[in-house]
Residue, then its C-alpha position, 0 to 999 in steps of 0.5 A: m831672630s823674633a819680630p820686633a814688639l810692635r803694638e797694635v793700634d786701632a786706627a791711623e790718620v795720614t796727613v799730607l803736609v808736603d808733596n809735588v802735587t795739589d788736587i782739590l777737584s778729584t773725587t777719591p774713595r770713602w777713606v781718603g778726605g780731601e784738602l777743602a774739608r780742613t782748609f774751607r771754612p763755612e764761617s768764610w766760604r772764600l776760596s782763593g790761593e791764600e786759603l789753600c796749601c802748596a805743592s813743592w817737590g817733597l814729602s812730608l807727613s802727619v801720622q797719627l795713631s790711636d788706640a785705647e790709651g788715646e792719639r799719638r802722633l810722629l812726623f816723617d820726614c819734612g819736605p824740602e824748605a820751611y815755606a811749604f811745611e809752616r804754610n800747609l801746617q797752618r791752613l791744615e790747623i795741625a798743631a806742631e806740638g802734637f809731634e812727638e817724634i820726628v823721623l827723617s827716612h833717608g838723607h836728601w834735601d827734599h826730606s829734611g829741608g824743613l827740619l829746623a824749621v819744625l823744631a824752631l816751631l816746636v821750641g817756640r811752643g815749648r817743646s824742646g828735645t823732641p827726638v829726631h831719628v836719624n843715622p850716620g849715613m845721612f850725614v855726607s855731601r850728596g849730589l847727581s851727576a850731570p853733563k857738565g859736573v855734579v849738581a851738588f844737594r842741600d846737606v842734611p843738618a847735621p846732629a849738632a844742627i839738630a840738638a842746637a834747634g832744640g831737638r834731641p838727635v837719636n843718631d843710630p843705624a839700628p832699628r827701632l820702636l817708636l811712640d811706646g811701640r806703636a811704631w817701627l822704624s827700619g834699619e838698612i833695607p837689604r838689597t834682594t831684588s835683581f831689578e832694583q839698582g838704586l838711583p843711576g848718577h847719585v854720588r857722594r862726596e869723600g875728600a876732594a872726589w865725587v864717588p858713585d853712590p846709587w844704593i843710599l843705604d841709610e835710607r829707612f821705612l817706618a811700619l805700624r801694625l793696624r789691628e786686624r788688618g795688618l802692617l802700614v809701610f811708610t817708604a819716603c822714597s824707595h831708593a832701596g826699591l819698593i819690593n825690597v821694602l815690602r820684603h823686608a818688613r814681610e820678613t821682619f813681621a813674619g805672619v803679619p799680613l801687608f795692608a797698606v803702604v804709603g809714599g814716593f815710590h820712585l819709579s820717575g825718571a829715565a832709568c827708573e821708568k824701565i823697572i815699572p813692569e817688573t815692580v808692578a808684577e813682583l807688587r801682586q804677591f803682597g796682597l795690599q789693600r791700600i796703595v798711596a803713590g806720591h812725591c817720586t813716583g811718577w805719573r807713568a807708575l801711577h798709571r800702570l798701578v792703577e790699571a793693575f789694582g784699580e781706583e779703590v785701591v790705588v790713590p795718588s798723594a796729594v797736599g792736604r788730603s787725609y787717608r784714615f786707616 
């Protein structure tokens, strides 16, 4: 099978709209911009909680591409709820109408809870019919097993709800090109490693029963091709396993180096922390020059990643930061 006809872009800027962490003080490499660069206004020179973004458990990324034809932008995930997304978008002065397409990485509330609010903003600014890329596996009730029973998750808005809110659901399990060939959304990610076993305790509803669903097969990743550098891969939660994600990206775009990975690596939690050593060891094979670890990665994994690859390569994600590739 030939590689998808993914167009090269000259540059990409990724701005964190929602993540678990806020950090306005830590120094960062030159390719990383801090929140204060956008929110601290010279005309006011006032710093307070009201001026800043807020952290919230979830993920949402503004992905802006540029090439000879200009700039394009898409939204990768929408965070857990409306408040954090809308507040941070306003603080960072990012115009919602600039999002030409929206991608939901998988069917969990912390990545989809703000979707209808995003669509309301778009419609309010004259942007009805924005494509919302989903797949049929997302639309099932899910939860986590707990000692006293199942903790149910909030469902992802159904395609009919997306359409009613002014979006255009693109509900297809197959991979596809976005932004006129400038971005690529994967299909189902093959599970090939022995140690990445999904999310233990994760369940889905079938009729009146809850059944095991550790694999979360609806998860997808996004990829860009940066001119003269290689692939920039976005993996929102890595339920498929970070190594499985990167293997699939490498196999899909054979001969194209992997330059960077951004997102949540889901190496937190008692069960997932056990595979940190194998993950870090296997990660060496890809020769990544940038690793932006956020959301569900966890501090133990982040510590091991920095030990292995150094602070110029590995940078934690935080609300309001911009990463320039």
